[in-house]
C-alpha positions as CSV (number, residue, x, y, z in Angstrom):
1,X,17.8,48.0,-125.3
2,X,14.8,46.8,-127.1
3,X,16.8,44.2,-128.9
4,X,18.2,43.0,-125.6
5,X,14.8,42.9,-124.1
6,X,13.4,40.9,-127.0
7,X,16.3,38.4,-126.7
8,X,15.5,38.1,-123.0
9,X,11.8,37.3,-123.8
10,X,12.8,34.7,-126.3
11,X,15.3,33.1,-123.8
12,X,12.5,33.0,-121.2
13,X,10.1,31.4,-123.6
14,X,12.6,28.7,-124.5
15,X,13.1,28.1,-120.7
16,X,9.4,27.8,-120.2
17,X,9.2,25.3,-123.1
18,X,12.0,23.3,-121.6
19,X,10.3,23.4,-118.3
20,X,7.1,22.0,-119.8
21,X,8.9,19.0,-121.3
22,X,11.6,18.4,-118.7
23,X,9.8,15.4,-117.3
24,X,9.7,13.9,-120.8
25,X,13.5,14.5,-121.0
26,X,13.9,12.7,-117.7
27,X,12.0,9.7,-119.1
28,X,14.4,9.6,-122.1
29,X,17.5,9.9,-119.8
30,X,16.2,7.1,-117.5
31,X,15.6,4.8,-120.5
32,X,19.2,5.2,-121.6
33,X,20.4,4.7,-118.1
34,X,18.3,1.6,-117.8
35,X,20.0,0.2,-120.9
36,X,23.5,0.8,-119.6
37,X,22.7,-0.6,-116.2
38,X,21.2,-3.7,-117.7
39,X,24.2,-4.3,-120.0
40,X,26.5,-4.1,-117.0
41,X,25.0,-7.2,-115.4
42,X,23.1,-9.1,-118.0
43,X,26.1,-11.0,-119.3
44,X,26.9,-12.5,-115.9
45,X,24.4,-15.3,-116.3
46,X,25.4,-15.9,-119.9
47,X,29.0,-16.7,-119.2
48,X,28.6,-20.5,-119.1
49,X,26.7,-20.4,-122.5
50,X,29.4,-18.1,-124.0
51,X,32.1,-20.4,-122.7
52,X,30.5,-23.5,-124.2
53,X,29.9,-21.9,-127.6
54,X,33.1,-19.7,-128.2
55,X,35.5,-21.8,-126.1
56,X,37.5,-18.8,-124.8
57,X,40.7,-19.3,-122.8
58,X,40.8,-18.2,-119.1
59,X,42.3,-14.8,-120.0
60,X,39.9,-14.3,-122.9
61,X,36.9,-15.1,-120.6
62,X,38.2,-12.6,-118.0
63,X,38.4,-9.9,-120.7
64,X,34.9,-10.7,-122.0
65,X,33.5,-10.0,-118.6
66,X,35.8,-7.1,-117.5
67,X,36.5,-5.1,-120.6
68,X,33.1,-3.3,-120.6
69,X,33.4,-1.7,-117.1
70,X,37.2,-1.2,-117.6
71,X,36.8,0.8,-120.8
72,X,33.7,2.6,-119.5
73,X,35.4,3.8,-116.3
74,X,38.5,4.9,-118.2
75,X,36.6,7.1,-120.7
76,X,34.1,8.8,-118.4
77,X,36.2,12.0,-117.9
78,X,37.1,12.2,-121.5
79,X,33.5,12.1,-122.8
80,X,32.1,14.0,-119.9
81,X,34.3,17.0,-120.6
82,X,34.0,16.6,-124.3
83,X,30.2,16.9,-123.9
84,X,30.8,20.2,-122.0
85,X,32.6,21.5,-125.1
86,X,30.8,20.1,-128.2
87,X,27.3,19.5,-126.7
88,X,26.0,16.9,-124.3
89,X,23.1,15.9,-126.4
90,X,25.4,15.3,-129.4
91,X,27.7,13.0,-127.3
92,X,24.7,11.2,-125.9
93,X,23.1,10.5,-129.3
94,X,26.5,9.3,-130.7
95,X,26.7,7.0,-127.6
96,X,23.2,5.6,-128.5
97,X,24.3,4.9,-132.0
98,X,27.6,3.2,-131.0
99,X,25.8,1.2,-128.3
100,X,23.4,-0.2,-130.9
101,X,26.1,-1.1,-133.4
102,X,28.3,-2.7,-130.8
103,X,25.3,-4.7,-129.5
104,X,24.7,-6.1,-133.0
105,X,28.4,-7.1,-133.3
106,X,28.4,-8.8,-129.9
107,X,25.2,-10.7,-130.6
108,X,26.6,-12.1,-133.9
109,X,30.2,-12.7,-132.6
110,X,31.7,-16.0,-133.8
111,X,34.9,-15.7,-131.8
112,X,36.1,-14.6,-128.4
113,X,38.2,-11.8,-129.9
114,X,35.2,-10.3,-131.7
115,X,33.1,-10.5,-128.5
116,X,35.9,-8.7,-126.6
117,X,36.0,-6.0,-129.2
118,X,32.3,-5.6,-129.2
119,X,32.2,-5.4,-125.4
120,X,34.9,-2.7,-125.5
121,X,32.8,-0.7,-128.0
122,X,29.9,-1.1,-125.6
123,X,32.1,0.4,-122.9
124,X,32.9,3.4,-125.1
125,X,29.2,3.9,-125.7
126,X,28.4,3.6,-122.0
127,X,31.1,6.2,-121.2
128,X,29.4,8.6,-123.7
129,X,25.9,8.0,-122.2
130,X,26.5,7.9,-118.4
131,X,27.9,11.4,-117.8
132,X,25.7,13.0,-120.5
133,X,22.5,11.8,-118.7
134,X,23.5,13.4,-115.4
135,X,24.8,16.6,-116.9
136,X,21.7,17.1,-119.1
137,X,19.6,16.4,-116.0
138,X,21.6,19.1,-114.2
139,X,20.8,21.6,-116.9
140,X,17.1,20.7,-117.4
141,X,16.3,20.9,-113.7
142,X,17.8,24.2,-112.5
143,X,15.6,24.2,-109.4
144,X,17.3,22.1,-106.7
145,X,14.1,20.7,-105.3
146,X,12.9,19.4,-108.7
147,X,16.5,18.2,-109.4
148,X,16.5,16.2,-106.2
149,X,13.3,14.4,-107.2
150,X,14.7,13.8,-110.7
151,X,17.9,12.3,-109.3
152,X,15.8,10.1,-107.0
153,X,13.9,8.7,-110.0
154,X,17.2,8.4,-112.0
155,X,18.9,6.4,-109.2
156,X,15.8,4.2,-108.7
157,X,16.0,3.3,-112.4
158,X,19.7,2.4,-112.0
159,X,18.8,0.1,-109.2
160,X,16.1,-1.6,-111.2
161,X,18.5,-2.1,-114.2
162,X,21.2,-3.7,-112.0
163,X,18.7,-6.1,-110.5
164,X,16.7,-6.9,-113.6
165,X,19.8,-7.7,-115.7
166,X,20.5,-11.2,-114.3
167,X,16.8,-12.1,-114.2
168,X,16.3,-10.9,-117.8
169,X,19.4,-12.7,-118.9
170,X,18.3,-15.9,-117.3
171,X,14.9,-15.7,-119.0
172,X,16.4,-15.0,-122.5
173,X,18.9,-17.9,-122.1
174,X,16.1,-20.3,-121.3
175,X,14.3,-19.5,-124.6
176,X,17.1,-18.2,-127.0
177,X,20.8,-18.3,-127.5
178,X,23.3,-16.2,-125.5
179,X,23.5,-13.4,-128.2
180,X,19.9,-12.5,-127.3
181,X,21.1,-10.7,-124.2
182,X,22.7,-8.1,-126.5
183,X,20.0,-8.0,-129.1
184,X,17.5,-6.4,-126.7
185,X,19.6,-3.2,-126.9
186,X,19.0,-2.6,-130.6
187,X,15.2,-1.9,-130.6
188,X,15.6,0.3,-127.6
189,X,18.3,2.3,-129.3
190,X,16.3,2.6,-132.5
191,X,13.6,4.2,-130.4
192,X,15.9,6.3,-128.2
193,X,17.8,8.0,-131.1
194,X,14.9,9.8,-132.8
195,X,13.1,10.5,-129.5
196,X,16.2,11.8,-128.0
197,X,16.9,14.0,-131.0
198,X,13.4,15.5,-130.7
199,X,13.1,15.9,-127.0
200,X,16.6,16.4,-125.5
201,X,17.8,20.0,-125.3
202,X,21.4,20.7,-126.4
203,X,23.6,22.3,-123.8
204,X,27.3,22.9,-123.4
205,X,29.5,24.7,-120.9
206,X,30.8,28.2,-121.4
207,X,34.4,27.2,-121.9
208,X,36.9,29.3,-123.8
209,X,39.8,27.9,-125.7
210,X,40.4,24.5,-127.2
211,X,39.6,21.1,-125.7
212,X,42.7,19.6,-124.0
213,X,43.1,16.4,-126.1
214,X,46.4,15.5,-124.4
215,X,44.9,15.9,-120.9
216,X,41.9,13.8,-121.9
217,X,44.0,11.0,-123.2
218,X,46.3,11.1,-120.1
219,X,43.2,10.8,-117.9
220,X,41.9,7.9,-119.9
221,X,45.2,6.0,-119.9
222,X,45.7,6.7,-116.2
223,X,42.2,5.5,-115.3
224,X,42.6,2.4,-117.5
225,X,45.8,1.4,-115.8
226,X,44.5,2.1,-112.3
227,X,41.2,0.3,-112.7
228,X,42.9,-2.7,-114.4
229,X,45.4,-2.9,-111.5
230,X,42.7,-2.6,-108.9
231,X,40.6,-5.3,-110.6
232,X,43.6,-7.7,-110.7
233,X,44.3,-7.0,-107.0
234,X,40.7,-8.0,-106.3
235,X,41.4,-11.2,-108.2
236,X,44.2,-12.1,-105.8
237,X,47.1,-11.4,-108.1
238,X,48.8,-8.7,-106.1
239,X,52.4,-9.9,-106.7
240,X,52.0,-10.2,-110.5
241,X,53.9,-7.6,-112.6
242,X,50.7,-7.5,-114.8
243,X,49.0,-6.0,-111.7
244,X,51.7,-3.7,-110.3
245,X,52.9,-2.2,-113.6
246,X,49.5,-1.0,-114.8
247,X,48.6,0.2,-111.3
248,X,51.8,2.2,-110.8
249,X,51.7,3.6,-114.4
250,X,48.0,4.5,-114.0
251,X,48.6,6.4,-110.7
252,X,51.6,8.2,-112.2
253,X,49.5,9.3,-115.2
254,X,46.7,10.5,-113.0
255,X,49.1,12.6,-111.0
256,X,50.5,14.0,-114.2
257,X,46.9,14.7,-115.3
258,X,46.2,16.6,-112.1
259,X,49.4,18.6,-112.5
260,X,48.5,19.5,-116.1
261,X,45.0,20.6,-115.2
262,X,46.3,22.9,-112.5
263,X,48.6,24.7,-115.0
264,X,46.5,24.6,-118.1
265,X,44.8,27.8,-119.1
266,X,41.7,25.9,-120.2
267,X,41.5,22.8,-118.0
268,X,39.2,19.9,-118.7
269,X,38.2,19.6,-115.1
270,X,38.1,22.6,-112.7
271,X,40.0,21.1,-109.8
272,X,39.0,24.1,-107.7
273,X,35.7,22.3,-107.2
274,X,37.5,20.0,-104.8
275,X,38.2,23.1,-102.6
276,X,34.5,23.2,-101.9
277,X,33.9,21.0,-98.8
278,X,30.5,19.8,-100.0
279,X,31.9,18.7,-103.4
280,X,35.0,16.9,-102.2
281,X,33.1,15.3,-99.3
282,X,30.4,14.0,-101.6
283,X,33.0,12.4,-103.9
284,X,34.7,10.8,-100.9
285,X,31.3,9.5,-99.6
286,X,30.6,7.9,-103.0
287,X,34.0,6.2,-103.0
288,X,33.7,5.0,-99.4
289,X,30.1,3.7,-99.8
290,X,31.0,1.6,-102.8
291,X,34.3,0.5,-101.2
292,X,32.4,-0.8,-98.2
293,X,29.6,-2.6,-100.0
294,X,30.3,-3.8,-103.6
295,X,32.8,-6.5,-102.5
296,X,30.4,-7.4,-99.7
297,X,27.5,-8.0,-102.2
298,X,29.6,-10.4,-104.2
299,X,30.5,-12.3,-101.0
300,X,26.9,-12.4,-100.0
301,X,25.9,-13.9,-103.4
302,X,28.5,-16.6,-102.8
303,X,27.1,-17.3,-99.3
304,X,23.6,-17.7,-100.7
305,X,24.6,-20.1,-103.4
306,X,27.5,-22.1,-101.8
307,X,26.6,-22.1,-98.1
308,X,22.8,-22.1,-98.3
309,X,22.7,-24.1,-101.6
310,X,20.3,-21.7,-103.4
311,X,20.1,-21.7,-107.2
312,X,21.1,-18.5,-109.2
313,X,17.5,-17.6,-109.7
314,X,16.7,-18.2,-106.0
315,X,19.7,-16.0,-105.1
316,X,18.5,-13.2,-107.4
317,X,15.1,-13.4,-105.7
318,X,16.6,-13.3,-102.2
319,X,18.5,-10.1,-103.2
320,X,15.5,-8.5,-104.8
321,X,14.3,-6.9,-101.5
322,X,17.6,-5.0,-101.5
323,X,16.7,-3.5,-104.9
324,X,13.1,-2.7,-103.9
325,X,14.3,-0.9,-100.8
326,X,16.9,1.0,-102.9
327,X,14.1,2.1,-105.3
328,X,12.0,3.3,-102.4
329,X,14.9,5.3,-101.0
330,X,15.5,6.9,-104.4
331,X,11.9,7.9,-104.8
332,X,11.7,9.3,-101.3
333,X,15.1,10.9,-101.5
334,X,14.0,14.4,-102.5
335,X,11.6,14.7,-99.6
336,X,14.2,13.4,-97.1
337,X,16.8,15.8,-98.5
338,X,14.4,18.8,-98.1
339,X,13.4,17.7,-94.6
340,X,16.8,16.6,-93.1
341,X,19.4,18.3,-95.3
342,X,22.5,16.7,-96.9
343,X,24.5,16.3,-93.8
344,X,21.9,14.4,-91.7
345,X,20.6,12.4,-94.7
346,X,24.0,11.0,-95.8
347,X,25.2,10.5,-92.2
348,X,22.0,8.6,-91.4
349,X,22.3,6.6,-94.6
350,X,25.8,5.4,-93.6
351,X,24.7,4.6,-90.1
352,X,21.6,2.7,-91.3
353,X,23.8,0.7,-93.7
354,X,26.2,-0.1,-90.9
355,X,23.3,-1.4,-88.8
356,X,22.3,-3.6,-91.7
357,X,25.8,-5.0,-92.1
358,X,26.1,-5.7,-88.3
359,X,22.6,-7.4,-88.4
360,X,23.9,-9.7,-91.1
361,X,26.7,-10.9,-88.8
362,X,24.1,-13.2,-87.3
363,X,24.1,-15.3,-90.5
364,X,25.3,-18.8,-90.0
365,X,25.4,-22.1,-91.8
366,X,21.5,-22.4,-91.7
367,X,19.0,-20.4,-93.8
368,X,17.4,-17.6,-91.8
369,X,15.1,-16.0,-94.4
370,X,13.7,-13.4,-92.0
371,X,17.1,-12.2,-90.9
372,X,18.3,-12.0,-94.5
373,X,15.2,-10.1,-95.6
374,X,15.6,-7.5,-92.8
375,X,19.3,-7.1,-93.4
376,X,18.9,-6.7,-97.2
377,X,16.0,-4.2,-96.9
378,X,18.0,-2.0,-94.4
379,X,21.1,-2.4,-96.6
380,X,19.3,-1.3,-99.8
381,X,17.5,1.6,-98.2
382,X,20.6,2.9,-96.4
383,X,23.0,2.6,-99.4
384,X,20.6,4.4,-101.7
385,X,20.0,7.1,-99.2
386,X,23.7,7.6,-98.9
387,X,24.4,7.7,-102.6
388,X,21.4,9.9,-103.4
389,X,22.4,12.6,-100.9
390,X,26.1,12.4,-102.0
391,X,25.3,12.6,-105.8
392,X,22.8,15.4,-105.3
393,X,25.2,17.5,-103.2
394,X,28.0,16.9,-105.7
395,X,26.0,18.0,-108.7
396,X,24.5,21.0,-106.9
397,X,27.9,22.2,-105.8
398,X,29.4,21.9,-109.3
399,X,29.0,24.9,-111.7
400,X,26.4,24.4,-114.4
401,X,29.0,24.9,-117.2
402,X,31.1,22.1,-115.8
403,X,28.2,19.6,-115.2
404,X,29.7,17.0,-117.6
405,X,33.0,17.0,-115.8
406,X,31.4,16.8,-112.4
407,X,29.1,13.9,-113.5
408,X,32.2,12.1,-114.9
409,X,34.0,12.6,-111.6
410,X,31.0,11.1,-109.7
411,X,30.7,8.1,-112.0
412,X,34.5,7.5,-111.9
413,X,34.5,7.7,-108.1
414,X,31.7,5.1,-108.2
415,X,33.7,2.7,-110.4
416,X,37.0,3.2,-108.5
417,X,35.3,2.7,-105.1
418,X,33.7,-0.5,-106.4
419,X,37.0,-1.8,-107.7
420,X,39.0,-1.0,-104.6
421,X,36.2,-2.4,-102.4
422,X,36.3,-5.8,-104.3
423,X,40.1,-5.8,-103.8
424,X,40.1,-4.8,-100.1
425,X,37.2,-6.8,-98.8
426,X,38.2,-9.8,-101.0
427,X,41.7,-9.7,-99.3
428,X,40.1,-9.5,-95.9
429,X,37.8,-12.4,-96.7
430,X,40.7,-14.5,-98.0
431,X,42.9,-13.7,-94.9
432,X,40.1,-14.8,-92.6
433,X,39.0,-17.8,-94.6
434,X,42.3,-19.6,-95.6
435,X,43.7,-20.3,-92.1
436,X,40.8,-22.5,-91.1
437,X,41.7,-25.1,-93.7
438,X,45.4,-25.5,-93.0
439,X,44.9,-28.4,-90.5
440,X,41.8,-30.4,-91.4
441,X,42.1,-34.0,-90.1
442,X,42.7,-36.5,-92.9
443,X,43.2,-33.9,-95.6
444,X,46.7,-33.8,-97.3
445,X,48.5,-30.5,-97.2
446,X,48.3,-29.8,-101.0
447,X,44.6,-30.4,-100.9
448,X,44.2,-28.0,-98.0
449,X,46.2,-25.3,-99.8
450,X,44.0,-25.7,-102.9
451,X,40.9,-25.5,-100.8
452,X,42.1,-22.3,-99.3
453,X,41.8,-20.4,-102.6
454,X,38.0,-20.2,-102.5
455,X,34.9,-22.0,-101.2
456,X,34.0,-23.3,-104.7
457,X,37.4,-24.8,-105.1
458,X,37.2,-26.3,-101.6
459,X,34.0,-28.1,-102.6
460,X,35.7,-29.5,-105.8
461,X,38.6,-30.8,-103.7
462,X,36.3,-32.3,-101.2
463,X,34.4,-34.0,-104.0
464,X,37.6,-35.6,-105.3
465,X,38.7,-36.7,-101.9
466,X,35.4,-38.3,-100.9
467,X,34.8,-40.2,-97.7
468,X,35.2,-38.8,-94.2
469,X,38.1,-36.6,-95.3
470,X,36.0,-35.0,-98.0
471,X,33.1,-34.4,-95.7
472,X,35.4,-32.9,-93.0
473,X,37.0,-30.6,-95.6
474,X,33.6,-29.5,-96.9
475,X,32.3,-28.7,-93.4
476,X,35.5,-26.9,-92.4
477,X,35.4,-24.8,-95.6
478,X,31.8,-23.8,-95.0
479,X,32.5,-22.8,-91.4
480,X,35.6,-20.9,-92.4
481,X,33.7,-19.0,-95.1
482,X,31.0,-18.0,-92.6
483,X,33.8,-16.8,-90.2
484,X,35.4,-14.9,-93.0
485,X,32.1,-13.3,-93.9
486,X,31.6,-12.1,-90.3
487,X,35.1,-10.5,-90.3
488,X,34.4,-8.9,-93.6
489,X,31.1,-7.5,-92.4
490,X,32.8,-6.0,-89.4
491,X,35.4,-4.3,-91.5
492,X,32.7,-3.0,-93.8
493,X,30.7,-1.6,-90.9
494,X,33.9,0.2,-89.7
495,X,34.3,1.8,-93.2
496,X,30.6,2.8,-93.2
497,X,30.9,4.5,-89.8
498,X,34.0,6.3,-91.1
499,X,31.8,7.5,-94.0
500,X,29.2,8.8,-91.4
501,X,31.9,10.9,-89.8
502,X,33.1,12.2,-93.2
503,X,29.5,13.2,-94.0
504,X,29.5,15.7,-91.1
505,X,31.4,18.1,-93.5
506,X,28.3,18.3,-95.8
507,X,26.0,21.3,-95.6
508,X,23.4,21.1,-92.8
509,X,20.6,22.6,-94.9
510,X,19.6,22.0,-98.5
511,X,19.7,25.5,-100.2
512,X,16.8,25.6,-102.7
513,X,16.0,27.9,-105.6
514,X,16.4,28.3,-109.3
515,X,19.9,29.1,-110.6
516,X,20.5,32.0,-112.9
517,X,20.8,31.3,-116.6
518,X,24.3,31.9,-117.9
519,X,23.3,35.2,-119.7
520,X,21.7,36.8,-116.7
521,X,23.3,39.6,-114.8
522,X,23.0,39.7,-111.0
523,X,21.5,43.1,-110.3
524,X,22.3,45.2,-107.3
525,X,19.8,45.1,-104.5
526,X,17.6,48.1,-105.5
527,X,17.5,47.1,-109.2
528,X,16.9,43.5,-108.2
529,X,13.7,44.6,-106.3
530,X,12.7,46.8,-109.2
531,X,13.2,43.9,-111.6
532,X,11.0,41.6,-109.5
533,X,8.3,44.2,-109.4
534,X,8.5,44.5,-113.2
535,X,8.3,40.8,-113.6
536,X,5.2,40.7,-111.5
537,X,3.7,43.3,-113.8
538,X,4.6,41.3,-116.9
539,X,7.8,43.2,-117.8
540,X,10.8,41.2,-119.0
541,X,13.8,40.9,-116.8
542,X,16.9,42.9,-117.9
543,X,19.7,40.6,-119.2
544,X,23.1,41.1,-120.6
């Protein structure tokens, strides 16, 4: 008994030490998240410079941009569940190292093929880092109130990274060559590796049996095919066999993965988590929020540049209030969650975002800066409120030993929702935009058909035509784009209101309190009271 008591005392001391340093752990996790979020967007502004230097073909350029999120989304479940088995800190530190090496390869790439390979390796590193940060955060903050605050800070950092990426990339391109957008990762990784090794606690789930390698590879292949197919759908290539075959194969492999996990004695992902209404609803809310808004953000960026004529830097500055509002919502999220509970918080977030989207339907061909500012502030605050409440509820409903798998499911849902949203809202936009260009006076039918592909292409066709026909085509294309934007906004608002209805299945009240450590035994009521009295007198708690 004395040996057990001594072990309990040591375990409690270790927990106290972890508690003292958990906010430093959060700083390290946020730094790694900032790096991954930056890398997801920093290349966008460097594409013209990469094209001029490496001369990639159209397909190669597409892979340079898309291979990072494609590989990252495909491997989230694999590395999330692997971290539950072999140690989350170990997987995270390996991800740091791989990210640094891949950044050096990308910065020094002399061909498009080398850059594609380096971007794929960056995706592998990102897939190792992303679920590990959330699962370690889940372990380090067992008290739900503190964890809510930590998730708010974590999500605010993600918003900062996504917004700063293009601005930082533009600054570096003005002073250095395009490879500098990758070199910034290396010093950060050189610092993160030793600091992470010192400060981050090792944790793993209490899983018996071997890791299901076949299941992990099946999930990775299925997600790769599904995400690739969805991305090509968003690019308007729905009828291509290179879209349908990966999509169908990916869906089939994911169904096979689900079937295998249900029958496997030691599954990678405990699918019984989806029987919990709060968990399954949270995942659905993440998918729906991203589905409704990611494609819309891309269309809004086109509106600012092509309709209002703003430069890329001006466009980034106009979208900055959205990011600031998202940061504010993330930092205030813990307090809102305690006061309103998950159900009202997520439902209100969806409704507020729908109001923002409907407000933006007043956008026209002229620049209304006040309207855009109000709409983007509401949009950023509402979206981050929704995602914060959904992520926090999902992680809190998942068992601690499966935190890596749960984090991977959340991040995969985010990526799939974003991909499907681009495909869906892009299709709605095209369906509303193209008919307005079929009968422009003085414009030949082939020119009208080419202009119907996109607003940018319409401007190119109008420039070649010139004269009154070119001016008429340009004006018709701009008006059709604004009309298509309004239709897309209405569809997005409908999806957001559907999300608000879905959020009604979440718990009404946030249940707070510290979870038991895996080794503690839940005592019967009389002994529980006795143990509490003993703890108050300085006696150690009885553990198994």
